[in-house]
C-alpha atoms as an extended CHARMM CRD file, in Angstrom:
* protein
*
        62  EXT
         1         1  MET       CA             21.5370000000       10.1380000000      -11.8950000000  PROA      1               0.0000000000
         2         2  THR       CA             20.9160000000       11.6540000000      -15.2580000000  PROA      2               0.0000000000
         3         3  GLY       CA             18.0280000000       13.5620000000      -16.7570000000  PROA      3               0.0000000000
         4         4  ASN       CA             14.7370000000       13.3780000000      -14.8810000000  PROA      4               0.0000000000
         5         5  THR       CA             15.5270000000       10.0530000000      -13.2360000000  PROA      5               0.0000000000
         6         6  ARG       CA             14.4890000000        9.9700000000       -9.5810000000  PROA      6               0.0000000000
         7         7  ARG       CA             15.4750000000        7.0200000000       -7.4560000000  PROA      7               0.0000000000
         8         8  VAL       CA             14.2650000000        6.2250000000       -3.9730000000  PROA      8               0.0000000000
         9         9  PRO       CA             15.3730000000        3.7720000000       -1.2620000000  PROA      9               0.0000000000
        10        10  THR       CA             13.5120000000        0.5480000000       -0.5250000000  PROA      10              0.0000000000
        11        11  ALA       CA             11.3850000000        2.0110000000        2.2910000000  PROA      11              0.0000000000
        12        12  LEU       CA             10.0230000000        4.8010000000        0.0950000000  PROA      12              0.0000000000
        13        13  ALA       CA              9.4680000000        2.4340000000       -2.8390000000  PROA      13              0.0000000000
        14        14  ALA       CA              7.4250000000        0.1740000000       -0.5650000000  PROA      14              0.0000000000
        15        15  LEU       CA              5.4520000000        3.1290000000        0.7870000000  PROA      15              0.0000000000
        16        16  ALA       CA              4.7320000000        4.3960000000       -2.7270000000  PROA      16              0.0000000000
        17        17  LEU       CA              3.2860000000        1.0350000000       -3.7690000000  PROA      17              0.0000000000
        18        18  GLY       CA              1.6550000000        0.1460000000       -0.4590000000  PROA      18              0.0000000000
        19        19  VAL       CA              3.5840000000       -3.0930000000       -0.0510000000  PROA      19              0.0000000000
        20        20  PRO       CA              6.1100000000       -4.3600000000        2.5240000000  PROA      20              0.0000000000
        21        21  GLU       CA              9.8120000000       -3.6700000000        1.9340000000  PROA      21              0.0000000000
        22        22  GLY       CA             10.3680000000       -7.4150000000        1.5390000000  PROA      22              0.0000000000
        23        23  THR       CA              8.0570000000       -7.3950000000       -1.4710000000  PROA      23              0.0000000000
        24        24  ILE       CA             10.1720000000       -4.7170000000       -3.1510000000  PROA      24              0.0000000000
        25        25  ARG       CA             13.3230000000       -6.7760000000       -2.5390000000  PROA      25              0.0000000000
        26        26  GLN       CA             11.6220000000       -9.9330000000       -3.8320000000  PROA      26              0.0000000000
        27        27  TRP       CA             10.4210000000       -8.1870000000       -6.9960000000  PROA      27              0.0000000000
        28        28  SER       CA             13.9630000000       -6.9500000000       -7.5450000000  PROA      28              0.0000000000
        29        29  ARG       CA             15.4380000000      -10.4550000000       -7.1980000000  PROA      29              0.0000000000
        30        30  ARG       CA             12.8370000000      -11.8020000000       -9.6180000000  PROA      30              0.0000000000
        31        31  GLY       CA             13.5500000000       -9.0890000000      -12.1860000000  PROA      31              0.0000000000
        32        32  ARG       CA             10.1710000000       -7.3910000000      -11.9190000000  PROA      32              0.0000000000
        33        33  ILE       CA             11.8350000000       -4.0730000000      -11.0210000000  PROA      33              0.0000000000
        34        34  THR       CA             15.3900000000       -2.8210000000      -11.5010000000  PROA      34              0.0000000000
        35        35  ARG       CA             17.6420000000       -2.3290000000       -8.4910000000  PROA      35              0.0000000000
        36        36  TYR       CA             20.1160000000        0.5500000000       -8.6110000000  PROA      36              0.0000000000
        37        37  GLY       CA             22.5020000000        1.8810000000       -5.9850000000  PROA      37              0.0000000000
        38        38  THR       CA             25.2490000000        0.1110000000       -4.0870000000  PROA      38              0.0000000000
        39        39  LYS       CA             25.5470000000       -3.1280000000       -2.1370000000  PROA      39              0.0000000000
        40        40  ARG       CA             24.6380000000       -1.2010000000        1.0100000000  PROA      40              0.0000000000
        41        41  GLN       CA             21.7570000000        0.8800000000       -0.3490000000  PROA      41              0.0000000000
        42        42  ALA       CA             19.2630000000       -0.2300000000       -2.9380000000  PROA      42              0.0000000000
        43        43  LEU       CA             17.5070000000        2.4180000000       -5.0020000000  PROA      43              0.0000000000
        44        44  TYR       CA             14.5110000000        2.0820000000       -7.2880000000  PROA      44              0.0000000000
        45        45  ASP       CA             13.3800000000        4.2780000000      -10.1790000000  PROA      45              0.0000000000
        46        46  LEU       CA             10.1780000000        6.2150000000       -9.4560000000  PROA      46              0.0000000000
        47        47  SER       CA              8.9590000000        6.0620000000      -13.0580000000  PROA      47              0.0000000000
        48        48  GLU       CA              9.3730000000        2.2690000000      -13.0440000000  PROA      48              0.0000000000
        49        49  LEU       CA              7.4630000000        2.0670000000       -9.7440000000  PROA      49              0.0000000000
        50        50  ALA       CA              4.6880000000        4.2800000000      -11.1460000000  PROA      50              0.0000000000
        51        51  ALA       CA              4.3170000000        1.9830000000      -14.1570000000  PROA      51              0.0000000000
        52        52  LEU       CA              4.1630000000       -1.0180000000      -11.8520000000  PROA      52              0.0000000000
        53        53  ALA       CA              1.4900000000        0.6730000000       -9.7360000000  PROA      53              0.0000000000
        54        54  GLU       CA             -0.6800000000        1.1020000000      -12.8440000000  PROA      54              0.0000000000
        55        55  GLU       CA             -0.6500000000       -2.6260000000      -13.6280000000  PROA      55              0.0000000000
        56        56  PRO       CA             -3.8010000000       -4.4860000000      -12.6350000000  PROA      56              0.0000000000
        57        57  ARG       CA             -3.3390000000       -6.4510000000       -9.4290000000  PROA      57              0.0000000000
        58        58  ALA       CA             -3.4800000000      -10.2220000000       -9.5340000000  PROA      58              0.0000000000
        59        59  THR       CA             -6.5520000000      -11.8900000000       -8.1030000000  PROA      59              0.0000000000
        60        60  PRO       CA             -5.8170000000      -13.4270000000       -4.6900000000  PROA      60              0.0000000000
        61        61  ARG       CA             -5.6460000000      -17.2040000000       -4.6130000000  PROA      61              0.0000000000
        62        62  GLY       CA             -8.5470000000      -18.7410000000       -2.8150000000  PROA      62              0.0000000000
């Protein structure tokens, strides 16, 4: 890691955003967030997660 980059594992990313771990993995596969790390351990950038948390949430389908 370089500079002020902080990366966290999937469980902490999910906790930070208040979503299930599966949602973090799905967002990564869909390109909504960037996955770092190795094949065995995914890591996510805290600044990217913070920006995502500031986005307005979609209205639930009903």
